[in-house]
C-alpha positions as CSV (number, residue, x, y, z in Angstrom):
1,X,-40.2,45.0,-30.7
2,X,-36.7,44.7,-29.6
3,X,-34.9,47.0,-27.7
4,X,-31.4,48.2,-29.0
5,X,-28.7,48.0,-27.2
6,X,-25.3,46.0,-26.7
7,X,-25.6,42.7,-27.9
8,X,-26.0,39.6,-25.6
9,X,-23.1,37.5,-24.8
10,X,-23.0,34.5,-27.3
11,X,-23.0,30.9,-24.9
12,X,-20.9,28.3,-26.4
13,X,-21.0,24.7,-25.2
14,X,-18.3,22.5,-23.5
15,X,-17.7,18.8,-24.4
16,X,-19.0,17.4,-21.2
17,X,-21.4,18.1,-18.2
18,X,-20.0,20.1,-15.4
19,X,-18.9,18.6,-12.2
20,X,-22.3,19.4,-10.2
21,X,-24.8,17.7,-13.0
22,X,-22.1,14.8,-13.0
23,X,-22.4,14.1,-9.4
24,X,-26.1,14.4,-9.4
25,X,-26.5,12.3,-12.7
26,X,-28.6,14.7,-14.4
27,X,-28.6,16.3,-17.6
28,X,-26.2,19.3,-18.6
29,X,-26.8,21.7,-21.0
30,X,-23.0,22.6,-21.0
31,X,-23.3,26.2,-21.2
32,X,-20.4,28.7,-20.9
33,X,-19.4,30.3,-18.5
34,X,-21.7,28.7,-16.5
35,X,-24.3,25.9,-17.3
36,X,-28.2,26.4,-16.7
37,X,-28.2,24.3,-13.5
38,X,-25.2,26.2,-11.9
39,X,-26.5,29.4,-13.0
40,X,-29.9,28.9,-11.6
41,X,-28.5,28.3,-8.2
42,X,-25.4,30.8,-8.6
43,X,-22.6,28.1,-8.0
44,X,-19.5,27.8,-9.7
45,X,-19.6,25.8,-12.6
46,X,-16.4,23.3,-13.2
47,X,-15.9,21.5,-16.4
48,X,-13.8,18.5,-16.8
49,X,-10.4,19.5,-19.4
50,X,-9.7,17.0,-22.3
51,X,-6.2,15.9,-23.2
52,X,-5.9,14.0,-26.3
53,X,-3.6,10.8,-26.6
54,X,-0.7,12.9,-27.8
55,X,-1.7,16.2,-26.5
56,X,0.7,18.2,-23.7
57,X,-1.5,17.0,-21.3
58,X,-0.8,14.6,-18.1
59,X,0.6,11.1,-19.4
60,X,-1.9,8.5,-20.3
61,X,-4.5,11.0,-19.0
62,X,-7.4,11.5,-21.0
63,X,-10.3,13.3,-19.2
64,X,-9.1,14.9,-16.1
65,X,-10.1,17.9,-14.2
66,X,-7.3,19.7,-13.1
67,X,-7.2,22.3,-10.4
68,X,-5.3,25.6,-9.9
69,X,-1.9,23.8,-8.4
70,X,-0.8,27.3,-6.7
71,X,-3.6,27.4,-4.9
72,X,-4.3,25.5,-1.4
73,X,-6.8,22.2,-1.8
74,X,-7.8,22.5,1.4
75,X,-9.6,25.7,3.5
76,X,-10.7,25.9,7.2
77,X,-13.8,27.3,8.5
78,X,-12.0,28.6,11.5
79,X,-8.3,29.7,10.4
80,X,-7.7,31.3,13.9
81,X,-6.5,27.8,15.3
82,X,-3.0,27.2,15.0
83,X,-1.4,23.6,15.8
84,X,0.1,23.7,19.2
85,X,3.7,23.8,19.2
86,X,4.4,22.4,22.7
87,X,3.0,19.1,20.9
88,X,6.5,18.5,20.0
89,X,8.6,21.0,21.9
90,X,7.5,19.0,25.2
91,X,5.0,16.6,24.9
92,X,4.9,16.0,28.6
93,X,3.9,19.4,29.3
94,X,1.1,18.8,26.2
95,X,-0.2,15.4,28.2
96,X,0.1,16.7,31.7
97,X,-1.6,20.4,30.5
98,X,-4.3,18.0,29.2
99,X,-4.3,20.0,26.2
100,X,-6.3,18.8,22.8
101,X,-5.4,19.0,19.0
102,X,-7.3,21.2,17.3
103,X,-9.8,20.0,15.1
104,X,-10.8,23.2,12.6
105,X,-13.7,22.0,9.9
106,X,-11.4,21.3,7.0
107,X,-13.2,21.6,3.6
108,X,-12.1,19.1,0.8
109,X,-12.0,20.4,-2.8
110,X,-14.6,19.1,-5.2
111,X,-11.9,17.2,-7.3
112,X,-11.0,14.7,-4.5
113,X,-14.7,14.5,-3.4
114,X,-16.1,13.9,-6.6
115,X,-13.6,11.2,-7.2
116,X,-14.7,9.4,-4.1
117,X,-18.0,9.2,-5.3
118,X,-20.7,7.0,-2.9
119,X,-18.4,6.3,0.2
120,X,-20.5,3.2,0.4
121,X,-20.4,1.7,-3.0
122,X,-16.6,2.9,-2.9
123,X,-16.4,0.6,0.3
124,X,-17.9,-2.8,-0.8
125,X,-15.2,-2.9,-4.1
126,X,-12.5,-2.3,-1.5
127,X,-13.5,-5.2,0.7
128,X,-13.6,-7.5,-2.3
129,X,-10.4,-6.3,-4.2
130,X,-8.2,-5.0,-1.8
131,X,-8.9,-5.7,1.9
132,X,-8.6,-9.4,1.8
133,X,-4.4,-8.9,0.9
134,X,-4.1,-5.5,3.6
135,X,-6.7,-5.6,6.2
136,X,-5.6,-2.5,7.9
137,X,-8.7,-0.8,8.2
138,X,-11.5,-2.2,10.1
139,X,-15.1,-2.3,9.0
140,X,-16.7,-1.9,12.0
141,X,-15.5,1.5,12.9
142,X,-15.7,2.7,9.6
143,X,-19.3,1.7,8.9
144,X,-20.3,3.3,12.6
145,X,-17.7,6.3,12.4
146,X,-16.8,7.4,8.7
147,X,-19.6,6.2,6.6
148,X,-22.4,7.1,9.2
149,X,-24.5,10.0,7.6
150,X,-25.3,11.3,10.8
151,X,-21.6,11.9,11.3
152,X,-19.8,15.0,9.8
153,X,-17.1,13.2,7.7
154,X,-13.5,15.2,8.4
155,X,-10.9,15.7,5.9
156,X,-8.8,12.9,7.0
157,X,-11.8,10.5,6.1
158,X,-12.3,11.7,2.5
159,X,-8.2,11.3,1.8
160,X,-8.4,8.1,3.3
161,X,-11.5,7.1,0.8
162,X,-9.9,8.4,-1.8
163,X,-7.1,6.7,-1.7
164,X,-9.2,3.6,-0.9
165,X,-10.4,4.6,-4.6
166,X,-6.4,5.0,-5.7
167,X,-5.7,1.3,-5.2
168,X,-8.9,0.1,-6.8
169,X,-7.6,1.5,-10.0
170,X,-6.9,-1.3,-13.0
171,X,-4.6,-0.7,-15.7
172,X,-7.4,-1.5,-18.2
173,X,-9.3,1.4,-17.0
174,X,-8.7,4.8,-18.8
175,X,-7.9,7.3,-18.1
176,X,-5.0,6.5,-15.5
177,X,-6.2,8.9,-12.4
178,X,-2.6,11.1,-12.9
179,X,-4.3,14.5,-11.7
180,X,-6.2,12.5,-8.9
181,X,-3.2,11.4,-7.3
182,X,-1.5,14.4,-7.5
183,X,-4.4,15.9,-5.9
184,X,-4.6,13.3,-3.2
185,X,-1.0,13.2,-2.1
186,X,-0.8,17.4,-1.9
187,X,-4.0,17.1,-0.1
188,X,-2.4,14.8,2.5
189,X,0.9,17.0,2.5
190,X,-1.9,20.0,3.4
191,X,-3.2,17.9,6.0
192,X,-0.5,17.1,7.6
193,X,1.0,20.5,7.9
194,X,-1.7,22.1,9.7
195,X,-2.0,19.2,12.0
196,X,-4.4,16.7,11.1
197,X,-3.0,13.8,12.8
198,X,-5.4,11.2,12.8
199,X,-4.8,7.5,12.4
200,X,-7.1,7.5,9.1
201,X,-4.8,10.1,7.5
202,X,-2.0,7.8,8.1
203,X,-4.2,4.9,6.6
204,X,-4.7,7.1,3.5
205,X,-0.8,7.7,3.4
206,X,0.0,3.8,3.1
207,X,-2.3,2.8,1.1
208,X,-1.4,5.7,-1.3
209,X,2.2,4.4,-0.7
210,X,1.1,0.9,-1.8
211,X,-0.4,2.4,-5.1
212,X,2.8,3.7,-5.5
213,X,4.8,0.7,-4.9
214,X,2.5,-1.4,-7.0
215,X,2.7,1.2,-10.3
216,X,6.3,1.5,-9.7
217,X,5.9,5.3,-9.2
218,X,9.8,6.1,-8.0
219,X,11.3,8.1,-6.0
220,X,7.5,8.3,-4.5
221,X,7.3,5.4,-3.1
222,X,10.7,5.3,-1.3
223,X,10.4,8.9,0.1
224,X,6.3,8.2,1.3
225,X,7.2,5.4,3.5
226,X,9.8,7.4,5.5
227,X,6.9,10.0,5.8
228,X,4.9,7.3,6.9
229,X,7.0,6.5,9.5
230,X,7.4,9.7,11.1
231,X,3.6,10.3,10.8
232,X,3.0,7.0,12.7
233,X,5.7,8.0,15.4
234,X,4.1,11.3,15.9
235,X,1.1,10.2,16.4
236,X,2.7,7.3,18.5
237,X,1.3,4.0,17.0
238,X,4.8,2.3,17.0
239,X,4.1,1.9,20.9
240,X,1.1,-0.3,20.0
241,X,3.2,-3.4,19.4
242,X,4.3,-3.3,22.7
243,X,1.1,-3.2,25.1
244,X,-2.4,-4.9,24.9
245,X,-5.0,-4.5,27.1
246,X,-8.0,-6.7,26.9
247,X,-9.5,-5.1,30.1
248,X,-10.7,-2.1,28.1
249,X,-13.8,-1.2,26.3
250,X,-14.2,-3.5,22.9
251,X,-14.3,0.2,20.4
252,X,-10.5,0.9,22.3
253,X,-9.5,-2.3,21.9
254,X,-10.3,-2.6,18.1
255,X,-9.1,1.0,17.8
256,X,-5.4,-0.3,19.1
257,X,-5.7,-3.0,16.8
258,X,-6.2,-0.9,14.2
259,X,-3.1,0.9,15.0
260,X,-1.1,-2.0,15.3
261,X,-2.2,-3.2,12.1
262,X,-1.4,0.1,10.4
263,X,2.3,0.0,12.4
264,X,3.0,-3.9,10.9
265,X,1.9,-2.9,7.3
266,X,4.6,0.1,7.2
267,X,7.0,-2.1,8.5
268,X,6.4,-4.6,5.8
269,X,6.6,-1.5,3.4
270,X,9.8,-0.3,4.7
271,X,11.5,-3.8,4.5
272,X,10.1,-5.2,1.3
273,X,11.1,-2.1,-0.8
274,X,14.7,-2.4,0.7
275,X,15.2,-5.8,-1.0
276,X,15.9,-3.9,-4.1
277,X,18.6,-2.1,-2.7
278,X,19.7,-3.3,0.6
279,X,22.4,-0.5,1.0
280,X,19.5,1.7,1.7
281,X,18.6,2.9,5.4
282,X,15.3,1.6,6.9
283,X,12.9,4.0,8.3
284,X,11.8,2.0,11.1
285,X,13.5,0.5,13.6
286,X,13.3,-3.4,14.0
287,X,10.4,-4.2,16.5
288,X,11.2,-6.2,19.4
289,X,11.1,-10.2,19.8
290,X,7.9,-9.9,22.1
291,X,6.6,-7.1,19.8
292,X,3.0,-7.9,19.6
293,X,1.8,-9.4,16.2
294,X,-1.9,-8.4,14.8
295,X,-4.8,-10.3,16.6
296,X,-6.9,-13.0,14.7
297,X,-8.4,-11.5,11.1
298,X,-12.3,-13.0,11.9
299,X,-11.9,-11.4,15.8
300,X,-11.0,-8.0,13.8
301,X,-13.4,-8.4,11.4
302,X,-16.5,-8.7,14.2
303,X,-15.0,-6.0,16.3
304,X,-14.3,-8.6,18.8
305,X,-10.9,-8.9,19.9
306,X,-11.1,-10.5,23.7
307,X,-7.6,-12.7,23.2
308,X,-4.4,-11.9,23.5
309,X,-2.6,-12.0,20.2
310,X,0.3,-13.9,19.3
311,X,4.2,-12.4,19.9
312,X,6.6,-11.8,16.7
313,X,9.2,-14.8,18.4
314,X,6.0,-17.1,18.6
315,X,6.8,-20.2,17.3
316,X,4.5,-20.4,13.6
317,X,1.0,-21.4,14.5
318,X,-2.2,-22.2,12.4
319,X,-4.1,-20.0,14.6
320,X,-2.6,-17.3,13.5
321,X,-4.9,-14.7,11.4
322,X,-3.2,-14.1,7.7
323,X,-1.8,-10.3,8.3
324,X,-0.4,-12.0,12.1
325,X,2.0,-14.3,9.7
326,X,2.9,-11.7,7.2
327,X,3.9,-9.3,10.1
328,X,5.6,-12.6,11.3
329,X,7.4,-13.1,7.9
330,X,8.2,-9.1,8.1
331,X,9.8,-9.4,11.5
332,X,12.3,-12.5,9.9
333,X,12.8,-10.5,7.0
334,X,13.7,-7.9,8.9
335,X,16.3,-9.8,11.0
336,X,17.8,-11.6,7.7
337,X,18.6,-7.7,6.5
338,X,20.2,-6.8,9.5
339,X,22.2,-10.1,9.5
340,X,23.6,-9.3,6.2
341,X,24.2,-5.6,7.2
342,X,26.9,-6.9,9.8
343,X,30.2,-7.2,9.3
344,X,30.6,-10.5,8.8
345,X,34.7,-10.2,9.5
346,X,34.6,-9.5,13.0
347,X,32.1,-12.5,13.7
348,X,33.0,-16.0,14.5
349,X,32.3,-17.5,11.4
350,X,30.9,-21.0,13.2
351,X,28.3,-19.0,15.3
352,X,26.8,-16.6,12.4
353,X,26.5,-19.7,10.3
354,X,24.5,-21.2,13.0
355,X,22.4,-18.4,12.9
356,X,22.1,-18.3,9.3
357,X,20.7,-21.8,9.2
358,X,18.3,-20.9,12.2
359,X,16.9,-18.2,10.1
360,X,16.3,-20.4,7.2
361,X,14.4,-23.4,9.3
362,X,12.1,-20.2,10.8
363,X,11.3,-19.0,7.4
364,X,10.9,-22.5,6.1
365,X,8.3,-23.5,9.2
366,X,6.5,-20.7,8.3
367,X,6.2,-21.4,4.9
368,X,5.2,-25.1,5.6
369,X,2.3,-23.4,7.5
370,X,1.0,-21.9,4.6
371,X,0.9,-25.3,2.7
372,X,-0.6,-27.2,5.9
373,X,-3.4,-25.1,5.7
374,X,-4.3,-26.3,2.0
375,X,-4.2,-25.1,-1.1
376,X,-8.0,-24.0,-1.2
377,X,-7.0,-21.1,1.0
378,X,-5.9,-17.9,-0.6
379,X,-2.9,-17.7,2.2
380,X,-0.8,-20.0,-0.8
381,X,-0.7,-17.3,-2.7
382,X,-0.6,-14.4,-0.6
383,X,2.1,-11.8,0.6
384,X,3.5,-14.0,3.3
385,X,4.7,-16.2,0.6
386,X,6.2,-13.4,-1.1
387,X,7.9,-12.3,2.0
388,X,9.3,-15.6,3.3
389,X,10.5,-16.5,-0.4
390,X,12.5,-13.0,-0.8
391,X,13.8,-13.2,2.8
392,X,15.4,-16.6,1.9
393,X,16.9,-15.3,-1.3
394,X,18.4,-12.6,0.7
395,X,19.7,-14.9,3.3
396,X,21.5,-17.2,1.1
397,X,22.3,-14.9,-1.9
398,X,22.3,-11.4,-1.0
399,X,24.7,-10.1,-3.9
400,X,22.6,-12.4,-6.4
401,X,25.8,-12.7,-8.7
402,X,28.4,-15.6,-9.1
403,X,31.7,-15.5,-7.1
404,X,34.0,-18.9,-6.7
405,X,32.0,-21.9,-8.2
406,X,32.2,-23.7,-4.7
407,X,30.4,-21.0,-3.3
408,X,28.0,-21.0,-6.6
409,X,26.8,-24.3,-6.1
410,X,26.6,-24.0,-2.0
411,X,24.0,-21.0,-2.8
412,X,22.0,-23.1,-5.6
413,X,22.1,-26.0,-3.1
414,X,19.9,-23.7,-0.8
415,X,18.2,-21.8,-3.5
416,X,17.0,-24.6,-5.8
417,X,14.7,-25.9,-3.4
418,X,13.5,-22.5,-2.8
419,X,12.7,-21.4,-6.1
420,X,11.0,-24.4,-7.2
421,X,8.6,-24.2,-4.1
422,X,7.9,-21.0,-5.6
423,X,7.0,-22.2,-8.9
424,X,4.8,-24.9,-6.9
425,X,3.1,-22.0,-5.1
426,X,3.0,-20.5,-8.8
427,X,1.3,-23.5,-10.1
428,X,-1.4,-23.7,-7.6
429,X,-2.2,-20.0,-8.6
430,X,-2.6,-21.3,-12.2
431,X,-4.2,-24.3,-12.2
432,X,-6.8,-23.2,-9.4
433,X,-7.1,-19.4,-10.1
434,X,-7.7,-19.5,-6.3
435,X,-7.2,-15.6,-6.6
436,X,-8.6,-13.3,-9.5
437,X,-5.6,-11.2,-11.2
438,X,-7.3,-8.1,-10.3
439,X,-7.4,-9.1,-6.4
440,X,-3.9,-10.3,-6.4
441,X,-1.3,-8.2,-4.2
442,X,1.5,-6.1,-5.4
443,X,3.9,-7.8,-2.9
444,X,3.5,-10.9,-5.0
445,X,5.5,-9.3,-7.8
446,X,9.2,-9.3,-6.5
447,X,9.7,-12.9,-5.5
448,X,8.4,-13.9,-9.2
449,X,11.3,-11.3,-10.4
450,X,13.7,-12.9,-8.1
451,X,13.0,-16.2,-9.2
452,X,13.4,-15.6,-13.0
453,X,16.9,-14.2,-11.9
454,X,17.8,-17.4,-10.1
455,X,16.2,-19.8,-13.0
456,X,18.6,-17.9,-15.4
457,X,21.6,-19.0,-13.4
458,X,20.6,-22.2,-13.1
459,X,19.7,-22.3,-17.0
460,X,23.5,-24.1,-18.6
461,X,23.4,-26.6,-15.3
462,X,19.4,-27.8,-15.8
463,X,18.8,-27.0,-19.0
464,X,14.8,-27.8,-20.3
465,X,13.6,-28.3,-17.0
466,X,14.7,-24.9,-15.3
467,X,13.6,-23.4,-18.8
468,X,10.1,-24.7,-18.8
469,X,10.2,-23.4,-14.4
470,X,11.1,-19.9,-16.0
471,X,8.8,-19.3,-18.4
472,X,6.0,-20.2,-15.6
473,X,7.4,-17.6,-13.7
474,X,7.4,-15.2,-16.5
475,X,4.1,-15.6,-17.4
476,X,2.8,-15.0,-13.6
477,X,5.0,-11.7,-14.0
478,X,3.2,-10.8,-17.1
479,X,-0.5,-12.0,-15.7
480,X,0.6,-9.5,-12.7
481,X,1.7,-7.0,-14.8
482,X,-2.0,-6.7,-16.5
483,X,-2.8,-5.1,-12.5
484,X,0.4,-3.8,-11.5
485,X,2.3,-1.2,-13.5
486,X,5.4,-2.6,-11.5
487,X,5.0,-6.1,-12.9
488,X,6.1,-4.2,-16.5
489,X,8.7,-2.4,-14.9
490,X,10.1,-5.8,-13.9
491,X,9.9,-7.4,-17.2
492,X,11.7,-4.5,-18.7
493,X,14.5,-5.0,-16.4
494,X,14.8,-8.6,-17.3
495,X,14.5,-7.3,-20.9
496,X,17.7,-5.6,-20.3
497,X,19.4,-8.2,-17.9
498,X,19.0,-10.7,-21.4
499,X,20.8,-8.0,-23.9
500,X,23.4,-7.2,-21.5
501,X,23.8,-10.7,-20.1
502,X,23.6,-8.9,-16.4
């Protein structure tokens, strides 16, 4: 016999499994407001929100879980700890008092924890797809500390892992992680505001900036570089370029090397991003000629750094690691940008031309080093080549436009061989497929775009040969756009230049 009374609420179903069941890869009955699994455990039950292709949801999103954006993403178990203002007001007092920055137990939201997934599997993908062209994270330190199941992961580690996942995103994968990107960006902002000043958080910010650069997310990418610079200075990693001490423990030496690599990566982002608009001010100071470059990559991978690294002004050497050569190219690019920013009217023209030729020789020597190593290595198409080529173009053709015929002929005399070498490097890339398109660095995009613009200017003079080279570079840019959305943006700009004859 049934009892009379108010009718029980009718349970309806959501379209997909809840977050709890998806994390544990278990069946979900999808009941509302809570599925049976969450109800039995008294847990909050969270379902994903579905957006149709033409819905009012985030652009290109299909299955994304939103969060209440008016609420903070991070929560702390001890909200009474506050950041000591003396750290910035008078850092000498902070140091002499042997004060320590507070380390409250911050908790990341489910949207970020879910996005990270399995950290070990994520790390393996990251080493294969990204780490080889931007080796700024120590495998040894990440596995021993951040991925160690016996050690509780801090919010900075979760944010670093989520940025690693974000950088792995491929345009062929749907949906585009719009909500996750915004959640990570907001969580990083919250973390730095509450005083999480760690190397891991800076690395997360750098990877996020590379993601923004590679997918043409502006002005976020430009502003992120400045934010990274201030953050890096706040934790003092910019000072790592001037010191090296191999007598300290291997762990301490490896941490110092990791900091140094983060700062060089930031210098690289700052200078390459200025190429599109040379009138912008850099966010970082020029490193000194005596600044240390990153150590050999093999030593960094093994965690056994026992040899003093090269300096920025050292002659190009085959013994340098890949990141060291990229950093040296970045150093020379900075000198080129500074050279062009100076007023030429107040300088002795003979001295200025001598400096120009010296910069040209230095850049070509660095490029030749790549070719000596042979086309069997990935270095033939790494960002070092891109940075060197871009620096040569910035050196000889900063305004990228015709002036009088004599000056144009002089510039093309320098730039013709440069773009031909760029095409040769692209031919190696096409012929041997040394690098899978999904593994390619976004730093390769700009020099392909630059080469195409120069070939367009040479087309009238050299005809069919130039057209063939230009088609090759356009195909490279098209293929790169399959991995990085910024490639599509460059192709749209080229189309606009063709229509407007710019």
